[in-house]
N, C-alpha and C positions, 0 to 999 in steps of 0.2 A: 210704833208697835213692832215686836219682835215677831219675827216670822220662822219655823221652823221646817226644814226639808229632810228626808231621810233616804236612803238607798244603797246599793252596795257598788264596790270596786274592783275591778282585778288589776294585778300588776303584769305590765305587759313588757316591761322592760328592767332587768337587776344587773348593774354591771358594778360589781364592788374592786376596790383598789386599795392595797396597803400602801401607806407611803410612810411609817414610822414603826419599826418594830424592835422591842427592847424590853428588858426584864420589866414585868409590872404591867405593862399595858401594851396593846397594839392599836394604832390610829389609821382610820381608814376614810375612805369617801366612797360612795355609792351614789351612782345615777339612777335615776328611778323613773320609770313611765308607769302612768295608771289611765285606766277607761272606767268611767263612772257612768252609771244608769240610776234611775229613779229620779228625785228630785233635782239634781245634778245630772246633766247630760252632758258628758264632754270627756275631754283628757287633759292631764296634767303631766309636768315634768318636774322633778325635783332633785336636789343635790344634797346629800346627807354626809355629816362628818360624825364619825363614829368612835367609839373607844370600847374596845374589848377588854376584859380584867385579865389579870395572869392567868386564870384557868379557861380563858377562851371564851367566856360566856360575855353577851353584848351586856356593857355597863353604862352607856350615857349615847344619846346622841341628839344634834341639833340640824335642823333643816330646814331650808327655802324650798316653795312648792308654787308655782304658778298655773292655776286651772283656768281652762278656758272653754267657753260652750254656753249652756244655759242654764240657769237656777230658777227653777219655778218658773220657766217660758221665757226670763229675761235674760238676753244675749249679753256677753260680756268676758271679763275675766278679773279674777283677784289674785292676790298673792297670801299663802297661809306661812306662817313661822311655826316650826316645831320644836318644843323643848322636851326630851325626856330625861327624868332624874334619874341617878343612878342604883336607888334602891328599888328592888324588886316592889311591886304591889303599887307603887306611888304612880298618879295619873300622868299621862300624856298629856302636856298642855299645848294645843294647836289653835292659833287665832288669826283671823285674818287681820293682815297688815292695814293700817290705816290710809287711807289715800291711794291705794292700789286699785281700786275697782274702774273698770273701762266700759264704756257703753252702756246698756241699761243696768249695769252693776255698779256704777260710777257712785260713790260715798258709802259703800258697804262696810259695814263691820259686824263683828261676831265672833264665834268659835266654832270649830269642827271637833267632832268625838269619834273615835274609831274605835270598832270592836271586832277583836278576829274570832274565829271559830277553830276548833281542836282540826278541821278540815284543811285550815290556810284560807279560807275564805274571808272577806273584811267587808262589814257594814259601817255606814257611817251616818251621823246626825248634825245637822249644821244648824245652829240658831244664829239669826242676822237681822239686821236692821239695815234699811236703807232711808238715806238722807232724802228729803224731799226735793223733786227737782226744782231747779230755782235759777 
């Protein structure tokens, strides 16, 4: 059975670094920290690889993010994999990496959706399944 949890998160750390700047695109990496509340209570760390196009606009990113805390009262951690396509308006795909759940979250699978608002806030919704304890 699929469960759903939602809430908000705030970005607590944002450390960008350019590692390749040339005509056409700038490549970078960003270390990010987040604090979650709502269905997920905890924190995460993420590493993003980014591409900005020739005009300096974000074009694409990929990331891995470890979330540690509790999901609907179950303690543990899991890893998210982000993929953001380069075309504006396409959805960002964020999935739970299989076999990365720990503690009460062992066996977790699913996906997370992020929505931003004009003031810079972020909400999330996570749909997940937990394998039966065995």
